[in-house]
Backbone bond lengths (Angstrom), bond angles and torsions (degrees), N, CA, C in turn:
res aa  C-N    CA-C-N  psi(-1)  N-CA   C-N-CA  omega(-1)  CA-C   N-CA-C  phi
1 M - - - 1.401 - - 1.568 108.95 -
2 P 1.344 114.23 154.23 1.485 114.70 178.60 1.513 114.78 -66.59
3 T 1.329 113.91 155.56 1.457 117.10 176.10 1.518 109.04 -86.38
4 S 1.323 116.70 160.07 1.427 122.53 174.03 1.539 104.20 -137.98
5 S 1.347 115.01 162.16 1.430 119.18 178.22 1.541 110.02 -119.25
6 P 1.253 119.58 105.81 1.460 130.16 5.67 1.519 111.22 -77.39
7 D 1.363 112.74 173.56 1.465 119.17 -169.80 1.524 109.18 -84.50
8 L 1.305 114.87 78.37 1.490 120.27 -171.15 1.510 110.90 -69.38
9 L 1.324 119.54 -35.88 1.470 119.67 175.67 1.514 109.93 -63.87
10 G 1.268 119.37 -44.28 1.464 122.12 -179.86 1.521 109.54 -61.40
11 Q 1.380 117.98 -43.75 1.458 121.51 178.18 1.518 110.89 -56.89
12 A 1.358 116.98 -47.56 1.458 119.69 -178.76 1.516 111.52 -63.84
13 L 1.311 117.08 -43.76 1.475 119.70 178.11 1.523 112.27 -63.62
14 L 1.342 118.89 -42.89 1.419 121.04 176.67 1.533 114.07 -63.46
15 D 1.357 115.46 -38.27 1.457 119.74 174.72 1.538 111.35 -60.33
16 Y 1.360 115.52 -45.71 1.481 117.38 177.01 1.475 112.06 -62.29
17 Q 1.353 117.79 -45.64 1.421 121.03 -179.77 1.555 111.11 -58.79
18 H 1.272 115.74 -29.58 1.520 120.95 177.48 1.507 114.34 -87.53
19 G 1.305 117.99 10.47 1.461 120.46 173.82 1.448 116.52 105.26
20 H 1.358 119.79 -4.05 1.458 121.00 -176.83 1.572 107.21 -90.67
21 H 1.311 115.57 79.15 1.497 120.24 -165.39 1.549 111.56 -77.11
22 A 1.340 118.70 -5.18 1.435 121.03 174.63 1.544 113.55 -88.17
23 A 1.319 115.17 -1.66 1.478 120.13 -174.51 1.550 109.68 -57.23
24 A 1.325 117.24 134.99 1.446 120.74 -178.48 1.496 108.61 -154.75
25 L 1.310 114.56 139.31 1.506 121.23 173.74 1.502 105.78 -88.06
26 T 1.347 113.10 159.66 1.457 121.85 165.49 1.506 106.38 -107.34
27 V 1.349 116.30 128.36 1.431 122.33 -178.96 1.508 109.94 -104.27
28 Q 1.293 118.22 119.16 1.437 122.89 172.67 1.532 107.49 -97.07
29 C 1.367 116.08 131.92 1.440 122.06 -177.01 1.524 110.28 -129.52
30 S 1.368 114.01 134.92 1.464 114.70 -179.01 1.583 114.38 -67.44
31 A 1.321 118.06 -10.38 1.430 120.81 -174.74 1.551 112.84 -115.10
32 A 1.390 115.02 -0.05 1.449 116.93 -176.26 1.552 109.22 -154.89
33 D 1.313 115.53 173.46 1.433 122.36 -177.51 1.611 105.09 -72.92
34 D 1.354 112.25 159.94 1.462 117.50 173.02 1.476 112.82 -59.79
35 E 1.328 116.15 144.73 1.476 120.89 -178.68 1.502 109.16 -137.96
36 P 1.352 116.63 147.76 1.487 118.23 174.27 1.559 106.72 -81.19
37 L 1.324 115.45 144.75 1.449 121.56 171.41 1.516 108.04 -123.79
38 P 1.375 117.92 99.96 1.438 119.05 179.53 1.480 113.33 -62.99
39 A 1.305 118.15 137.67 1.493 120.01 174.24 1.484 110.36 -58.10
40 A 1.339 118.20 -29.79 1.466 121.21 -174.67 1.468 111.38 -60.17
41 Y 1.376 118.83 -24.28 1.512 119.12 178.13 1.438 114.40 -62.56
42 F 1.304 119.53 -31.11 1.437 124.22 -178.25 1.548 113.07 -77.76
43 F 1.410 114.41 -8.00 1.455 119.42 178.51 1.529 111.80 -110.02
44 R 1.296 115.35 16.39 1.511 118.29 -173.88 1.581 110.80 -66.20
45 T 1.260 112.95 150.53 1.491 121.54 176.54 1.517 107.19 -93.91
46 L 1.400 114.33 172.58 1.392 119.82 -174.03 1.566 111.41 -56.29
47 L 1.300 121.53 -39.54 1.452 123.81 -177.60 1.548 110.74 -63.99
48 A 1.323 117.20 -26.57 1.460 120.70 -178.71 1.522 111.50 -89.98
49 M 1.257 120.34 -7.20 1.478 123.09 -175.07 1.561 107.84 -77.72
50 P 1.304 114.63 148.00 1.510 117.25 171.74 1.492 109.94 -62.19
51 E 1.327 118.46 157.66 1.427 126.23 -178.29 1.537 111.87 -57.81
52 L 1.395 116.38 -38.75 1.439 119.03 179.37 1.534 111.81 -63.29
53 E 1.299 119.13 -35.40 1.459 123.04 178.72 1.523 109.71 -68.65
54 R 1.294 115.67 -42.16 1.521 117.41 178.28 1.459 109.48 -65.97
55 Q 1.348 120.84 -37.92 1.506 119.14 176.89 1.511 109.75 -64.43
56 A 1.355 116.56 -38.80 1.487 115.68 -175.34 1.574 105.92 -66.94
57 L 1.275 120.03 -43.16 1.441 120.82 179.16 1.568 111.42 -57.41
58 D 1.309 115.15 -38.83 1.466 118.91 179.32 1.508 112.46 -67.09
59 E 1.330 116.30 -24.10 1.491 121.85 -179.62 1.527 111.51 -87.57
60 C 1.282 120.43 -11.69 1.470 123.13 -176.38 1.599 107.62 -64.22
61 R 1.308 113.27 147.83 1.468 123.04 174.66 1.463 112.71 -153.68
62 G 1.285 115.00 152.78 1.455 121.79 175.03 1.550 116.74 64.35
63 R 1.271 113.70 -144.25 1.458 118.95 175.86 1.532 110.01 -77.13
64 V 1.346 117.82 129.92 1.472 124.05 -169.62 1.549 108.19 -118.42
65 L 1.305 114.33 129.78 1.506 123.38 165.39 1.430 113.34 -108.26
66 D 1.348 115.17 110.88 1.520 121.81 -177.95 1.469 106.46 -94.72
67 L 1.366 116.06 111.20 1.474 123.47 -175.36 1.510 107.46 -93.28
68 G 1.324 116.43 137.52 1.457 121.19 -178.35 1.534 113.03 59.72
69 A 1.326 116.63 51.42 1.438 122.56 -163.92 1.476 114.04 -76.84
70 G 1.304 120.89 -11.24 1.462 121.57 176.94 1.521 114.37 61.47
71 A 1.340 116.45 -121.55 1.484 119.70 176.03 1.501 115.10 -92.46
72 G 1.407 114.88 8.70 1.435 117.81 170.30 1.529 114.69 86.78
73 C 1.348 120.23 17.87 1.487 118.08 -175.85 1.514 112.61 -63.39
74 H 1.327 117.89 -34.61 1.465 115.91 -179.32 1.515 110.72 -79.35
75 A 1.270 117.22 -37.97 1.475 116.89 176.49 1.481 114.64 -63.19
76 L 1.330 118.44 -36.38 1.425 125.15 175.18 1.545 111.80 -62.81
77 E 1.377 113.59 -43.61 1.437 114.84 179.75 1.472 114.12 -65.85
78 L 1.377 117.45 -35.81 1.443 121.04 177.12 1.489 111.04 -67.76
79 Q 1.333 116.80 -40.18 1.502 118.80 176.01 1.483 111.09 -59.00
80 G 1.318 115.10 -38.27 1.483 120.00 -177.08 1.543 108.70 -69.39
81 R 1.321 117.76 -24.53 1.465 119.79 176.90 1.504 114.09 -86.37
82 G 1.368 119.01 -0.15 1.425 122.93 176.85 1.453 114.66 102.87
83 F 1.338 118.27 7.13 1.476 119.04 178.41 1.579 105.23 -74.50
84 T 1.334 113.49 127.10 1.470 119.21 -177.41 1.502 117.48 -101.77
85 D 1.335 115.35 -1.39 1.488 116.66 -175.14 1.576 104.74 -141.49
86 V 1.301 114.58 79.84 1.481 124.20 177.26 1.478 107.54 -122.63
87 L 1.386 114.90 118.43 1.438 120.09 173.55 1.489 110.35 -107.91
88 A 1.327 113.70 123.50 1.562 122.50 -175.49 1.516 102.83 -106.24
89 I 1.375 115.59 124.22 1.485 118.34 178.48 1.526 106.94 -124.62
90 D 1.371 113.73 151.53 1.424 119.10 176.62 1.560 105.83 -157.07
91 Q 1.384 115.29 154.51 1.500 120.99 176.81 1.456 110.33 -84.66
92 S 1.257 121.24 -5.93 1.495 124.35 -178.41 1.547 107.92 -93.19
93 A 1.304 114.44 118.50 1.512 118.81 177.50 1.548 108.80 -64.43
94 G 1.344 117.17 -37.35 1.465 116.07 179.08 1.499 112.15 -69.11
95 A 1.263 119.80 -34.94 1.442 123.95 175.08 1.551 109.17 -61.10
96 V 1.241 116.85 -45.08 1.494 121.36 179.18 1.552 110.34 -60.99
97 Q 1.397 116.33 -42.29 1.493 116.61 176.92 1.500 110.59 -62.82
98 V 1.352 119.06 -42.24 1.419 121.96 -179.32 1.556 109.62 -59.42
99 M 1.315 115.80 -49.68 1.434 118.71 -178.89 1.551 115.09 -56.44
100 Q 1.367 113.23 -42.63 1.435 121.48 177.51 1.550 109.16 -60.31
101 A 1.330 115.11 -44.68 1.488 118.88 179.53 1.511 113.45 -68.34
102 R 1.294 117.19 -25.61 1.485 119.20 -177.59 1.545 110.34 -88.07
103 G 1.312 117.96 -7.70 1.471 118.90 175.58 1.534 114.43 102.28
104 V 1.330 119.37 13.53 1.425 120.97 171.17 1.565 105.83 -63.20
105 Q 1.300 117.63 123.63 1.426 121.99 -171.35 1.551 115.26 -73.93
106 Q 1.336 115.33 -34.65 1.481 119.29 179.88 1.522 106.42 -130.34
107 V 1.413 115.25 118.55 1.453 121.05 -172.99 1.565 104.58 -135.65
108 A 1.305 116.69 147.11 1.437 118.82 176.09 1.551 109.66 -147.04
109 L 1.302 117.06 137.35 1.433 122.27 171.43 1.554 107.89 -84.11
110 R 1.332 114.31 106.66 1.479 115.29 -166.55 1.533 109.23 -157.11
111 D 1.283 118.42 141.66 1.374 125.08 170.54 1.534 113.31 -73.54
112 V 1.328 118.34 144.95 1.474 116.94 -177.24 1.503 111.65 -64.57
113 M 1.295 119.76 -19.10 1.556 121.25 -178.05 1.539 109.08 -97.90
114 A 1.318 119.48 6.45 1.421 123.16 178.98 1.549 108.38 -66.93
115 P 1.357 115.91 136.91 1.445 119.48 175.63 1.523 115.95 -56.77
116 R 1.308 120.81 144.68 1.420 120.65 174.48 1.483 109.19 -69.40
117 P 1.395 117.62 128.67 1.461 117.91 178.07 1.522 110.06 -59.99
118 T 1.346 114.44 152.38 1.430 119.70 -176.21 1.467 113.93 -64.86
119 D 1.304 119.16 -26.77 1.411 124.66 179.97 1.579 112.96 -90.38
120 E 1.343 117.10 7.51 1.420 119.99 -179.48 1.522 110.14 -109.52
121 L 1.284 116.23 123.35 1.437 121.82 -177.73 1.556 111.40 -70.14
122 P 1.347 117.08 151.99 1.472 119.60 -179.62 1.529 109.00 -66.73
123 Y 1.323 114.67 165.66 1.455 122.70 -170.39 1.519 111.62 -107.72
124 D 1.341 113.91 142.66 1.460 119.87 175.05 1.551 113.23 -81.35
125 T 1.332 117.46 -25.48 1.398 125.70 178.60 1.533 113.04 -137.75
126 I 1.272 117.54 126.92 1.446 122.36 169.58 1.553 106.27 -108.94
127 L 1.359 115.33 122.40 1.429 121.40 -171.35 1.574 108.61 -106.81
128 M 1.334 117.50 123.32 1.448 119.31 -178.93 1.508 108.66 -133.42
129 L 1.351 118.81 86.77 1.452 121.62 -173.80 1.571 110.64 -105.83
130 M 1.322 116.74 178.97 1.444 124.11 -174.02 1.531 109.18 57.15
131 N 1.365 115.24 60.25 1.442 119.17 -174.27 1.475 111.17 53.61
132 G 1.299 115.86 47.11 1.455 122.33 -168.47 1.507 115.75 -64.87
133 L 1.357 116.14 -26.65 1.510 118.94 177.99 1.541 108.51 -65.38
134 G 1.316 118.18 -15.72 1.428 121.10 177.43 1.530 113.70 -57.96
135 L 1.328 116.04 -24.60 1.468 121.37 -176.77 1.539 110.39 -60.92
136 A 1.380 115.27 -22.05 1.482 118.60 178.44 1.530 109.38 -69.17
137 G 1.269 121.18 -23.09 1.470 124.11 173.82 1.531 115.53 86.68
138 T 1.300 115.55 -53.93 1.483 121.92 -174.73 1.514 107.69 -142.97
139 L 1.367 116.09 173.60 1.464 119.14 176.40 1.549 108.96 -62.86
140 E 1.294 113.85 -41.80 1.514 116.69 -177.26 1.528 107.48 -65.56
141 G 1.400 117.68 -37.63 1.446 119.56 -179.97 1.597 109.01 -67.88
142 L 1.294 116.18 -33.80 1.476 118.29 -179.74 1.555 109.15 -64.77
143 D 1.278 117.51 -40.73 1.503 119.75 177.27 1.504 109.99 -61.42
144 K 1.341 118.57 -42.35 1.413 120.56 179.91 1.536 112.53 -67.67
145 F 1.375 113.76 -38.97 1.515 116.60 177.81 1.493 111.93 -65.17
146 L 1.307 117.95 -42.28 1.450 121.14 179.71 1.568 111.66 -60.11
147 A 1.321 115.79 -37.78 1.457 118.66 175.04 1.532 111.00 -68.56
148 H 1.303 114.31 -43.51 1.504 119.94 179.43 1.551 110.36 -62.75
149 A 1.288 117.32 -41.50 1.490 120.84 -177.21 1.524 111.99 -58.87
150 R 1.320 117.95 -30.44 1.445 121.54 176.99 1.528 110.56 -58.26
151 T 1.252 119.08 -27.75 1.484 120.38 -177.65 1.588 108.62 -89.93
152 L 1.308 118.25 -5.65 1.412 119.52 176.43 1.508 110.95 -98.36
153 L 1.346 118.75 -24.91 1.433 122.28 -167.75 1.501 111.55 -89.63
154 A 1.367 120.19 145.66 1.444 123.35 165.53 1.561 106.99 -67.15
155 P 1.263 115.06 161.62 1.548 121.09 179.56 1.516 113.88 -50.65
156 D 1.317 119.97 -36.90 1.438 123.21 178.90 1.533 111.77 -107.25
157 G 1.322 117.64 20.29 1.411 122.20 -177.33 1.543 113.28 -74.46
158 Q 1.331 114.78 173.87 1.469 121.13 -174.40 1.562 108.87 -141.91
159 I 1.333 116.64 149.74 1.437 122.66 166.81 1.541 106.54 -107.91
160 L 1.255 115.88 127.59 1.488 125.80 175.63 1.498 108.11 -109.34
161 A 1.328 119.43 110.23 1.433 120.67 -174.52 1.525 111.34 -141.91
162 T 1.378 112.56 155.72 1.424 120.44 172.72 1.531 112.43 -113.60
163 S 1.316 114.62 149.53 1.465 120.10 167.28 1.573 107.13 -156.04
164 S 1.300 115.80 -172.31 1.435 115.31 176.92 1.564 108.97 -158.18
165 D 1.344 114.63 163.22 1.430 123.03 179.05 1.532 106.51 -94.68
166 I 1.312 117.39 120.32 1.447 121.87 179.18 1.470 116.86 -106.76
167 S 1.408 111.67 26.25 1.467 116.48 -179.47 1.568 109.41 -63.72
168 Y 1.293 118.02 -26.20 1.486 120.42 179.65 1.525 113.34 -57.04
169 L 1.350 114.30 -24.31 1.474 115.20 177.57 1.504 113.78 -69.34
170 Y 1.348 117.72 -14.55 1.416 123.63 -176.40 1.509 113.76 -108.95
171 E 1.257 117.66 14.55 1.423 121.87 178.26 1.523 111.81 -83.17
172 D 1.370 115.27 141.84 1.443 116.34 175.06 1.505 110.77 -85.25
173 E 1.344 120.51 -171.34 1.503 122.87 -174.78 1.481 110.87 -67.05
174 E 1.328 119.87 -16.26 1.500 120.15 178.57 1.496 111.35 -102.56
175 G 1.340 118.26 7.11 1.396 121.35 175.20 1.486 116.14 88.60
176 A 1.347 117.86 3.64 1.476 121.09 178.30 1.521 109.46 -84.31
177 L 1.298 116.26 147.38 1.458 122.42 178.77 1.540 109.97 -76.37
178 V 1.251 115.22 135.42 1.480 125.08 177.25 1.502 107.54 -117.65
179 L 1.351 119.13 94.35 1.420 121.53 -176.81 1.482 111.44 -124.73
180 D 1.307 114.65 149.89 1.484 121.97 174.42 1.532 104.81 -87.20
181 L 1.346 115.89 104.80 1.496 119.18 -175.28 1.504 110.39 -74.71
182 N 1.336 116.65 -15.04 1.519 117.54 174.86 1.554 112.97 -96.34
183 G 1.308 116.73 1.56 1.467 123.39 178.83 1.454 111.75 -94.22
184 P 1.317 118.34 -179.02 1.512 122.55 178.91 1.490 108.37 -67.26
185 Y 1.348 117.39 168.26 1.371 124.53 175.70 1.493 111.16 -59.11
186 Y 1.352 117.89 135.17 1.465 122.06 -169.54 1.543 111.87 -64.33
187 G 1.309 117.98 -18.87 1.447 120.29 178.31 1.448 113.95 -86.43
188 E 1.295 120.44 -1.40 1.444 123.79 173.79 1.518 106.71 -87.46
189 V 1.336 117.92 112.39 1.429 121.67 -179.99 1.488 110.73 -125.56
190 E 1.283 114.21 171.63 1.524 119.34 -179.42 1.537 106.03 -125.30
191 Y 1.311 112.91 131.04 1.523 120.61 175.82 1.510 109.95 -109.20
192 T 1.301 111.69 153.51 1.488 119.71 171.37 1.528 105.45 -141.30
193 F 1.396 117.84 130.21 1.345 124.32 174.30 1.536 114.38 -91.36
194 Q 1.316 117.66 135.79 1.488 122.46 169.15 1.490 110.46 -120.62
195 Y 1.329 115.29 138.85 1.424 121.98 178.51 1.501 111.71 -156.03
196 K 1.329 114.06 127.91 1.519 117.52 178.66 1.508 112.30 51.78
197 K 1.314 116.76 49.37 1.471 122.56 175.14 1.531 111.50 68.17
198 Q 1.289 119.03 8.29 1.457 120.52 174.15 1.508 111.37 -105.85
199 T 1.287 116.34 153.26 1.469 119.91 -178.95 1.561 108.25 -130.24
200 G 1.310 112.55 123.41 1.491 119.53 -178.87 1.489 112.43 -76.98
201 Q 1.312 114.71 -179.04 1.474 121.38 179.36 1.587 106.08 -84.21
202 P 1.370 111.30 139.75 1.496 113.98 177.51 1.542 111.02 -62.81
203 F 1.313 113.95 149.68 1.473 121.62 178.17 1.471 114.35 -139.96
204 P 1.327 120.89 141.90 1.486 122.39 -179.15 1.521 110.35 -74.48
205 W 1.333 113.83 150.07 1.464 123.58 175.68 1.461 108.83 -143.43
206 L 1.314 115.29 142.19 1.503 118.82 -174.38 1.550 109.56 -117.36
207 F 1.336 113.32 128.87 1.462 122.41 166.40 1.481 104.82 -112.79
208 I 1.386 116.66 120.78 1.471 117.08 -174.42 1.505 109.45 -120.75
209 D 1.285 115.90 135.64 1.532 118.49 178.40 1.473 106.91 -72.64
210 A 1.359 109.38 158.35 1.531 117.34 -172.11 1.539 114.78 -59.05
211 A 1.318 116.17 -43.39 1.411 122.84 -178.43 1.492 110.50 -63.07
212 L 1.334 119.21 -44.72 1.435 119.09 -178.86 1.538 110.77 -69.58
213 L 1.342 117.22 -35.91 1.431 117.58 176.67 1.521 112.04 -64.32
214 E 1.345 115.91 -40.97 1.477 119.14 177.82 1.516 112.07 -58.04
215 D 1.300 116.00 -43.59 1.473 119.82 -179.41 1.554 109.49 -65.05
216 A 1.328 118.77 -45.79 1.446 121.75 178.33 1.508 113.16 -63.42
217 A 1.260 119.52 -39.62 1.453 123.13 -179.11 1.459 111.32 -70.26
218 R 1.330 116.32 -42.78 1.523 115.98 179.93 1.512 112.59 -67.19
219 Q 1.333 114.54 -35.34 1.468 117.22 176.66 1.614 112.96 -67.72
220 A 1.327 113.76 -22.07 1.432 118.19 177.98 1.519 110.95 -90.39
221 G 1.337 117.76 -1.55 1.451 119.65 177.69 1.491 119.19 94.92
222 Y 1.346 113.53 27.09 1.457 119.51 179.39 1.534 112.12 -113.44
223 E 1.322 114.97 151.60 1.438 122.23 165.68 1.564 107.16 -87.43
224 V 1.285 117.84 146.31 1.497 122.19 -172.40 1.516 108.26 -124.70
225 D 1.355 114.76 124.43 1.437 122.92 176.73 1.434 111.04 -127.90
226 F 1.354 118.87 108.51 1.465 120.49 177.50 1.555 109.08 -83.41
227 I 1.288 113.53 113.65 1.457 120.19 -168.35 1.579 109.30 -79.95
228 D 1.373 116.64 -44.65 1.444 118.53 179.22 1.497 109.09 -166.66
229 T 1.341 115.59 163.95 1.483 123.04 174.34 1.546 107.53 -129.07
230 D 1.325 114.24 164.73 1.490 117.32 173.72 1.488 114.19 -122.12
231 E 1.274 119.72 -179.64 1.464 122.10 -174.64 1.447 115.14 -67.00
232 N 1.356 118.38 -13.13 1.447 123.50 -179.00 1.461 113.39 -96.97
233 G 1.356 118.61 5.10 1.453 122.44 179.25 1.514 114.19 87.08
234 Q 1.301 116.41 3.12 1.492 119.75 177.64 1.490 109.05 -83.17
235 Y 1.372 116.98 145.21 1.446 118.92 -179.16 1.560 110.54 -131.66
236 L 1.279 116.37 158.93 1.439 124.21 175.98 1.563 104.57 -113.59
237 V 1.322 114.70 126.99 1.472 120.17 -178.13 1.513 109.00 -127.71
238 R 1.422 111.71 148.41 1.490 116.16 174.31 1.533 105.81 -116.81
239 L 1.254 114.77 128.52 1.557 122.69 175.26 1.516 109.27 -110.20
240 T 1.276 117.50 124.44 1.498 121.66 176.60 1.510 107.64 -125.33
241 L 1.319 116.06 154.96 1.403 120.24 -179.24 1.542 110.48 -69.35
242 A 1.269 114.63 130.81 1.478 118.82 176.92 1.518 109.94 -67.27
243 I 1.325 113.59 139.33 1.464 117.15 -177.22 1.538 112.01 -61.04
244 S 1.269 119.17 -35.67 1.480 122.32 -178.51 1.521 113.31 -80.78
245 A 1.320 115.81 -7.33 1.491 119.43 -175.57 1.539 109.17 -73.37
């Protein structure tokens, strides 16, 4: 998850880890009403995970890089399945502390666009869950991330990611889309976290429709496989490096 100044996500996760189980952020979104985000959601077990997340975990293989890992629920599940090489990274220092306390074996405080250290082998799976493609921030950011991810992946590696089409937020009462065609892409939104009377810095987040993602990924040299969708319009996609790329 993105960092804010102060690290409100990390504070909420640390509070939950220390027994304050009612800890919850308020999420302000440029495209929707404010919503509570309970810290407990980041600590969910397999049975509490959405079906798309469970499918993604089933598809993981080899060395795994968990981007925006939060409290480490996916990394811990993979470790429990016998995965021995899972690196969980997050930009939140508090999240990193929580993951270390919970027993995630490999954790790093790192930006998703940070270069892979020279002593770090490439990854067979990059995992991006909880609308994980949103970490790219914008369409331009997605293009940059897809190019960067090539430097993180093994030749036969895969990106397993979720995102969703939020065009429904722009429908009128008759179901027609009302979009500003001269404005930014409707899936580029801005989030702000609030916690304990503190307000963090706004940060961009991307929700990308499947067709636009497929176009961007293919232009970046990936094969695209949409594994499944759910009733809320969220999808799980696998991106692999095209052989000819």
